[in-house]
N, C-alpha and C positions, 0 to 999 in steps of 0.2 A: 434508549439509545437506538437510533435508526442508522443502518448501514446500507449504502447503495453502491453497487459496483458501477463504475464509470467506464472502465476498460478492463479486459481480462487477458490481454495478449502479452507475451514476452518478446523482446527483441524489436519488433516493429508491429504496427497495428494491422489487423486484418482489414479488408476493404470496408470503407465507410465506418470504421470503428476506432478504438483507441487502445493504447497499451495500458498495462495494469495500473489502476488508480481507483480510489474509493472516497466517497463522500460520507462523513460521519457526523451525525446531527443529534442534538437534544436541546429542548427548551429554546429553540430559535438560534442556537449556536451551530455554526457549520465549519467543519475542518476538512480540508482536502488532503488526502494522503497520496503523495506523488503527483507529478505533473508532466508526464511524458507526452509522446507523440499522439496528437488528436484529442488530448484531454480537455483543452479549453473549449473546443467546439462541443464536445460531448457533454460536459458537465452543465452546459447551459440548458439542457433538457430538464434539469432537476433543480436548478437554482440560478438566480441572477449572479453574475460574477461579483458584483459589488457587495453581495450579501455573504461572501466567503470571509470568515473571521480570521482564519489562519491556514497556512499550508505547512505540511511536514514532509520532508524529503528523506527517503531511506538511504539513497546513495546517488552518485553523479553519472551513472550510465545514461545515455541519451533516452532510452525508453522510460526513464523516470524523471528526467529534467528537460526534455526537448522543448516543451511548451512553456517553460518558465519565462522566456523572453517574450512570448506572445501574451502571457498573462500580464507582464509588466507594461506592455503597450496598451492593453485594455485599461489598466490602472491609470496610466498616464492620460489617456483620453477621458476617462471618468473623472479624473481630477480637474482637467480643463473645463469639463461641463459642470463641475462642482457637485457631482453625484456620488463620489467615493469618499470614504473616510480613509486617510492614508497616514502613515505607511502601513501596508499590508505586511504582517510578519511572516517570514518564511523560515522555518526551523530546520536545521540540518547540521550534521557534524562538520567540523572544520579541518578534518584530516587532509582533505584536498583543498588547499588554500585558494587556488584559482577558481575552482568550482564554487566554493563558498562565497568568494568575493563577488561573483556574478549574480548572486541572489539579491544584492542591494542595487537599486537603480533609481537615480534622480529623485530620491525622496519619496517615491511612490511604493516601493517595496523595501523591506529591511531584512537582511539575513541575520538570524539569531542562532548562535552556536549552541549545540547540545552535545553533552558528553554521555557516554554509556551509563555512567553512574547517576545521572540526573533523574529527578522526578519532575516532569513538566506539568504545570497547571494550565490547562486550556479550557476556559469556560467551565462546564460541568465535569470535565474529564481530568483524570490524572493519567499521565503517559510515562511509562518506563520503557527501558531499552535493553537489548541484548545483541552483542556482536554476532554476525552470521559468518558462514564459511563461503566466501565469494571472492572472485579475483581482485575486487577492490573493496575497500572498507565499506561495510554496509550494516545497517541497524534494523533488527526486528523491533516491533512496537507492540506494547500491551496497553490498551485503552480500558479504563474502568470508570464508572460513575459512582462507585461505592457499593453498587448492587450487582450490576451486570459487567461482564468483561469480554472484550474482543481482542484477539491476538492476531497480528499480521506477521508472517515470517519474513516478508520481503524476499530478496533473492538469496538462496542459500543451498548448499549441499547439506546432507545430514549432519547434525551437530548435537551431541548429547545434551549440551546446555539448554537447548530449546525445549526439552521435556519439562523441567521444572519451571521454565519461563512461561510455558503455555498451560500450566497446571490448572485444571478445573475451568478452563475457558468456556463461556457460554457459546462462543463462536470462534473457531480457529480457521483463519483464512491462510491456506498454505500453498506455497508455490509448488507446481507439479509439471515442470517444463519438460521432463524427460520420459521417453518410453524406456521400459526396463532394459532393452538391449543397449542403451547408451550409458548405463551406469558404469563408471570407471573410465569412460571414453570422453564424455563431455563433463567438464568440471564446473562446480559452483552452483549446481541445481539439484533438485530432488525429483524423484519419480512418484507415480501415484501410490505405489506400495509404501514408499518412505513417508509420504504425507499421511497415509492411513496409519502407519506405525506411530508417528508422532501424535496423532489424535488419540490413538488407543492408549499409549503410555502416559499421556498427559491427562487422560480422563476427560477430554473435551466433549462437550454435549452435542456439538454440531460441527461438521467439517465442510468448508467450501474450497474447491480446487481452483487455482488461479495461475496467472503467468503462463498461459498455455501455449503450446507450439501451433504453428499454422499448417503443419503437415501431418500426414498419417491419419489413423483412425482414433479420434479422441476417446471413443468409447472404451478403448483398451486401457487408457489411463484411469478412467473411472472404475473399470472392472478390477484393476490391480489394487486400487484404494479400498475397495469393498472386501478384498481378501484379508486385509490387515486391520480393518476397522469395522466394527459391527454396528456403529451408530448411524446417525443421519448424515449422509454424505452426498454431495452433488457438485456439479460445476457451478461456479459463481455465474449468475445470470445478469447480464447488463440491464440496468434500469429497474431490477427487482429490489424492493425494500425489504431488508431483513430486520425485523423489529425484535430487539432483545428486552 
């Protein structure tokens, strides 16, 4: 399983980059996790758009879906040129009916509803889900190929249920949007210390910090994570391939 960060930012992209998104690959199968601002441009550094087999969306905030329409236009052009196999499936929850309806477009993309209790079969991957603590309904995701496991928290405040959900993950990709001073003030997100705590309690083998803020000294977030997790922890690095 190969995981490549496409974007690492929360809310909006930093200059010339993208909001939080990941490309997950194995045996020629490519899954794009989230499709927010700047993602369609950025992901083309690592794959042709037509070679993406599926998209999975955690929730409908713009930093996770803003480029869905752009991806649909790419699929439409690719269909006209007879270069794409369509429809491209986009998996997401249907708790937001308007957001879910927008995933299907002119036969080139097709929204497919997922429920938190589902086990989704995507190529070589089995994907399971956990509700997060966020101002809108949002799903964390656990990808496994039967041997290796990667867990993505998506957007969330601390939630006890994420500990067993992330148990023994080879790679835990945890949102770390808050500096410690904003805990209890900004809702729906975790701090570095909480991401580290999650990795520690779940016995995760490696922790990547993601969904980062564009302000402040990011080194503070990493330092706080290291206080609560003694394992391998770093910021997710755009374009770096993490091979499990």
